[in-house]
N, C-alpha and C positions, 0 to 999 in steps of 0.2 A: 503494500498503500504507501503510496507517495503522495508524501508529505509535499504541500501545496500554503502552507500557511492557517492560523485562525482565522478563520469568519466573520465580517464583521457581526452576521444575523447571529452566531453565539450570546456576544456581549451583550446585545440591544437583548437575547433574551433571556439573558443572568437580568439582563436590568428589570425586566418583567417580572422576574420574580419577587424579588423585593417587593415592588407590590399584589403579588398577586402567589404572596405562600402559603401554599395547599399543596398534599399529595393530589388532591382533587385535579387539580390546574396542572396540576406538573400529568399527573394520569393522561389529562385531555388531550396534551400537547407532547407526548410519548415521541412521535418522530420528529417532530424539531428539535426536543432532545439531544436523540438518535444522529439525526445528520447535522447539527449546527455543535454541537458537546461533545460529546461519543466520539463517536466518526472521526475528527481530527485528531482531538486525543489518543487514540492509538495509534494513525500515524507517524505523527508526532513522538512516539515513545519508540516503537519501531525505527524508525528513523536514525532516533537519538542514541539510542539502543548502539546501531550500527556503527554509527560515528565514536561512540565512549568506547567502543570492543579495543582500537588502536589503543587507550588508555589502559583500559582495565579489561583483558580478555574476558571474567569469568564472572563481569557485571551481569545483574539482574534488571532486563530490560522485558515488561512481562506486561504485555497491554490488553489486562482485564483487572476488574471489581477485586477489589483488598491486595493487589499487587501494588501497578504501577499508577493506577486509577484506584482514586479515592472512589468512597459512595457517596454522593449527590442527599444521601440524607443524614440528616446531623440526630442524636442519640434525643430520643423521642422524652424520656426523664426532663431532657433540662431545656427543651427548645418546642415545648408544646403549641408554642406561636408562632415558630420561626423554621419548622421542622426542614425547608429545605436550603441546601446551602447555595448561594450565592459566589462563591469563590468555586476555581477547579483546580485542584491539586496533583500534581505531576508530580511521581519518587523514581529512581535509577536508582538502586545500592550495590554495593556487595558487601558478598560475602553471604553467610547461612545463618546469620540471626536474623529477631523482625526489623521488619525494614526500619520501623520509626528509629530504631537503637542501632541503626547498621550510617557507616559512614555512607553519606549516599548524593546525589547530584537533585539540587531539586527544583521543582518553578511551581507558580500558582500565578493566577488571576482571574482580573474580575474588570468590574465595565472602565475602572480608575488607573490601576495601577498591576504592570507585572512584576513580580516576586523573583531572583534566579539569586541560589545558594546552593553555598555545598558545606560538608559535613553532616554533625545533628545538632536541631536547636533544640533539644531537650532531655537532660539527662537524667533518667528516671533511677532508680536509690542505689540500683549494682550497680550499674553505668556510675553514676556521679560516683562510690564508695572510689570503685578501680580506678576510674580517673586521678583521683586525688593523690591517691596511693603512687602510682606513674609517672605521674611528675615529681615525686620528690624526686627522684635522678635528676642532678643539675645537665647534666645534657641533652634530657629531651623538654623541661620545663626552658633550657635557653633559644632548644630548635623552634618548641612551639612560639618565643615569641617574638624570634626572627621570624616566622610563619607570616604572624600574624601583623606585626608590622611592615614587612614587604609589601602583604595586597593591602595594606591601609595607603600605605603611597601609593598606589595604582592608581586608589579611589574607591575601592571598595568599602563596602563597612562591618563592622562588629559588634554582635551585641555587647550589652555593659554586662559590667559582673552581676550576679545573680544574691548573692550575700553580703551582708555589708557585715557581718564577722570570719573574719580565719576560723579555718576548723580543725578544732581541740589537738595540738600535738604537732602543729605546723607554725612557724615562728612569720612574722610579721616583718622582719627584715634578711630574708631571705632573699636572691634576687629574685625578681618579677615573682613576686609573691600574690599578685593583683589572679596568678592564676586558680590560686586554689579557691577563688572568689567564685569563680565562675558557674551555671548552671545549662552550661549550652556550648561546643565551639563547632565555631563556624562564620562562614564571609560571604556578604552578602549585596547585591544589586540591588539598583528599583528602576523601569523608566515607563512612562504613559504607554499606551495601545497606541502602534505605529501605524506607518506602513510592511516596516520589515517584519511585525506581527502577523501582519496579517499576509506573508511572502512566506514562501522558503526559507528567508535570508534568514529567518527565524535561525535555523537552525546550526549557520556557520555563523553569527555572533556569537549563542550560547555556546558553540564547544570553543570560540574562543573564551567566553567567562570561565567557562569546567578547564580548559588546559590553563587557563591564571591562577587557581586554585587549586590543581593537579597536587602538590605539594601536600598542602592541608588538607587533603581529599585523605593520603597518603597515610598521614600522621594517625591521621581520626580513624584508618582503617587500624592500623597496626592498634592504635588504642585496645579498639573491641576484639581483637584475637584474645587480649586478656582474660577477656567479660562473657559472662553465659549472658548475652541481651537478653533472653527469650526467662529468663526464673525473676519481670518485676511481674508478666503478666500473668501470673497467677498468683499474688502478693492479694 
């Protein structure tokens, strides 16, 4: 399936969900959802997956729901009045662990913004513990800092530290001690929906971003190899 860009009709469809957010409305417009959202999403995953195999031969690019594609429905327990998502996410990940706790190449889009990122955007408890132990090694901590600063110098954005206090046993005067306060490690950039987003040229643009961030992606992947990232699924 050849990717030709995300159609403008797809963003218009997401705009319509904002004012018609119900399962009944989506069911009545299933054909448009499949044509303007699902089909181009699958084409993007297939084509970007082929590109990313150059960087990671074992990459997981699976154009199915609950794999590289996310469900369109939110958790009904917490979203009775807005059960349908208005933002579409796509994830292509490395490793055998759960996709959300694996180092990944990620993108989401809505009518206002395109978000492109690499890494892991939220550490669950098991991975957070592993991460904090992993960076006690001076070389690993220094390497991570240098990777992040290199990406910042290229204009990419980084998350703010999640925690205010240092973890127990970690010294505040350690070099790059701010890294202990992180609750995720990723880099990202954003741009508005433009003509590139609506064309096959998006593959090249996003791949260039992922290439720039590849060293970070590999650092995070090496971290996940130290951790059973599926453990938190059963908490």
